[in-house]
N, C-alpha and C positions, 0 to 999 in steps of 0.2 A: 164353561158356561155362565154367560151374566145375564142374572135377573134384574130388575129394577122395579120397585115399590113405588118410585114417583113416576111421572107419567113422562115420557120421553117419546121425540119423534123420529123416526128413521131417515136416516141420511144427514142428521145433526151431529156435532162435534162435541161432547163433553168432557170438562175436568171435575174430579173429585178428590177428596182424602180418604185414606185409609184407616179405619180404625182398626187396630189389632186384637183380635178377640182374645188373645193367648193370657192378657192381662187379668180375665175374668176367672182362670183357674185356679187352682190351689197352688200348683208347683212356679217357683219365681222362674222370670223368662229364660234364665241363662241356662236352664236346664231341657228348653225346649226350642229345637232347632227348627222346626217346620210349622209352618202354617196349616193350621185344618180348615179354618175359615177366617175370613176377612169381610169385613163391610166397608162399602162405597158410601161415603158422608157428604154432606156439603155438593150437592151433582149442582152443576150450572154449565148452561151452554157457553161455548167459545167458539170464535171464529174458526172455518175450517181450514188448516195447514194446507191442506191438498185439495185442488178442484174436487167436487163431490155433487153426485146426482142419483136421484132413485128414478128406475125406470121398470115399470110390471113389478115393482115389489122388491126388485134386486138394487142393491147400494154398487155404484158404479163410481170408481176413485180414480185419477187421471195422476199417472205415476211416469218419471222419467227415470233412465236406466243406461249405464252404458253398455252400447252392442258388442257383443263378444262370441262369435261364432262357437269358440271352444266350449262355452258356456252351454249353449242350444244344439249343437249337433257336433259329431263325430268328424273326423278330418277324412276318411275312408269314404264317405256317403255324400262328403260335401261336394266332390267331383263328379258324382253322379248328375244327369241332366234331368230323367224323367223324376217326378215328386212321387210316384205311387214309391219307387224303389228309395229314392231320398228319404222318404218318411220312415223308413226303417233303422236310419241311424239318428235320428232325434233322441234328445237323451231325457229320459223319464225323472231326472232327480235335477234340472235346469231349475235355478231360482237366483235370487237377488236379496239385497237388503236395504230397507229402507227405514229412514231414522223414526219414521211414525207408525208404520205398518209391520216393521220388524221383518222376517223373513216372508218374502212372497214367491209362491211356488209357479211355474210355467210350463203349463201341462203342452204335452207335444203338437196337440191341434192349434194352440196359440204360439209357439215356435214358429211352427211353419208359417204363420201368417206374419210374425215379426220379422222372419227372415227376408220374407218377399218383400215387406215395406224397406227394410234395411238397405236391402240391394238396390231399391229405386231410389231411395234417399241418397247412396253413394253415388250412383251414376249419375243422378242429377247435379251432385256437388262435384263431380269432375267435370261435368261439362261448362259448368258455370265457371270454374277454376281455369277451364282450358280455353275457353271463349276469353275471359279477362286477360292470360296470358298473352294470347294473342291480338289483343287490342293493345296492350301495353307495348309489345313488340313493334307494332304498327306506327303506333307514335313516336317511338324511338327511332325508328329507319327514317320516317318521314321528319 
């Protein structure tokens, strides 16, 4: 949980320094391995490293990750045509890592949307590549 005494704006990115509160205890630092509390000091706004917007009080961050079926759904359900049955095979522990956000979990309902968009993208790319190779062949023959 993060609390801020300074006024901050939802959807903005901030950087801060961390004040180690262990130094105020009587024991030397070397004996204390865990942080009980830390204070964020010198808070200042930075440029957003990822596209960020606020919609109805929710922060939305646009992020890219490599599309991989094995992460989103199991192989045996991938061959199923109907989405009602196929949704049974969507993984509940799907996630990816981002350098700014850390571990980002993908819920099954979002995984289904990603898979549908992924297939459209793959099909469009395939058609474009196929057309460009046909055009190259025609120019080679003529």
